[in-house]
N, C-alpha and C positions, 0 to 999 in steps of 0.2 A: 277602472270601473268599479272594483270592490270598494275603494276609498270613497267614491262618490255615493254608493249605496249606504255604506256605514255613516257618513255625514248626514245624509238625509234621515236615517233612523234616529240618530243622536240628537239632531237639531230640528225640532217641529217647525213647520212652515210658518212664517211671520214671527217667530220668537227671536228677539235679539238677546244677546249675552247681557246678563244682569238686569234684564226687564222683569219687573214685579208685576204680577197680575193685580187687577184692581180688586179691592176688598168687597166681598159679598155683605150685604146687610145681615144683621144678626137674626132678623126675621126668617131669612132664607138658609143660614148657616148658623147654628147655635155655637157659643163658646163652650169648649169643654175645659172644666177645672178638674185638675188631677193633682194628687199628691198626698201629703201626710199632715196628720195633727199629732199632738203629743199623746202617747199612750195612756196618760192619766185621764184622758177624755173619752176612752173606749165605751163607758156606759152611756154616753151622751152622742155618740156617733150619728144616729139617725137625725136627732134634733140639729146638730152642727151642719150636716149635709144639706138640710131644709134651709138653714140660715144662709149658707152659700148660694143656694139657688132662688132665695126670694127676690133677688132683683130682677129675675126674668131672663129669657133668651140665653139660657145656660143648662148644661148638663154637668154632673159631677161624678167623680170617681175618687173621691177624698175618703181615706181610711186611716186608722191609727197606725203610727210608725211602730213596727214590732220591737224595737230595741229601746224604747222609752222616748227620748227627745229627738225632735226632727233637726234636719239641717237648716241652716239660715239662709237658704238659696231660694229665689223667686224667679220665674220666667213669665214674661208677657208677650204674647204674639203681636205682630204689628197691626192686625185688624181687629183687635179687641177694643171696643169703646171705651173710653176713659171712665165713664160712670161704672161699668162693669168691673173694670180693672181696680178701681178705687174700693168698690165694695168688698172684692174678694181680698185685696190687700189688707184693708181694715179688719176684715173678719179673721184673716189668717193670724194677724198680730194678736188676736185674743187666745188662739188654740195651738200656736206653734212657738218655737224658740225665738221668733222675731225674724227680721230681714237685714241681712249683712251683705249680701252679694246678689247682683242681677246678672242674668244669663243674656248674652248678645242675642238680639232677635234673628240674626242669620241662622242660628241653629234651631229655631222653633218654626212650629206650624202657625200660620197666621191667625187662627181662631183658638188658640189654646193658652191656658194659664197653668203654670205648675207652681205649687206652694210646698216647701220643705222637700224639694226634690233633690234626689242624690244621683240622677243619671248623667250629670254634666261635670266634667272634670274642670279643675281649676283654670286652665288656659282659656276656657270659653266663658269665663264669668269675670266680674270685677266687683270689688268690695265697694260699698257705699256707706255713708255715714247716716246717722239718725236724721240729721238736718235734710240730706238729699232725699231720704224716704219721705220725710214731712212734705218736701216740695212736690213730690209725686202725688201726694194725697190732697193736694189743694184742689177743692171742688170748683174753683174758678177756671181751671185748665180746659181747654177744648181738647177734642181727641188728637189734633195735630200737635198742639202744644205738649200734651202728656207724652205722646210717643217721641217727639223731639227730645224732650227732657230724659226720657228712658234710654234712648240711644246715646245721648251724651253721657248719662251716668253708666252706662254698660260697655263702653269702649274698653277693650282688653289692653293690659299692659304689653309693651313691645318684647320684653323678656320674662322668662319665668325661671324659678329656681328648680334645677334638676341635679340630684346628688350633690348638692352643696355648690353648684356652679349656675351662674347666670347664662341661660341660653335663649336664642331667639324664640319667640312664642310662634310655633308652627301653626297655630289655630287663629292667629291674628286676622280679623275680617277688617278690611280697609273701607 
């Protein structure tokens, strides 16, 4: 009886394993842009935050990185429209160290973008080339095409280096 009660509490009615909720439109749920810009841009922070938000349907928690240069990690949630993602990525390229790694969407809130973020460890990310970043920035991509490409580029490696040894990536999302 206790196991049945626990199963009911853990699994909401109607929810199947791996089922994703449909995306809410950005008019109902704004995209949150968080992360860091390079410290050298501290005097311009207010103007830069406004630049991130000029696309609309977004809110920002962008601030100067306290130690100088930002990390080169970017994260884009699965429900962020492509036009907002491209705007934020293009703007971040001007005020951060660039984009060299993408975080797998399985670790992200659906309506969230992180720029220069340091909260994700290496097993949850994948390195990308400048050419791959350029492909993501293509204005011709629809939302579905953008996210399919993002998911393709952010598939994590099967193994990670740990203390000089190759070990299975326990954070690998299939």
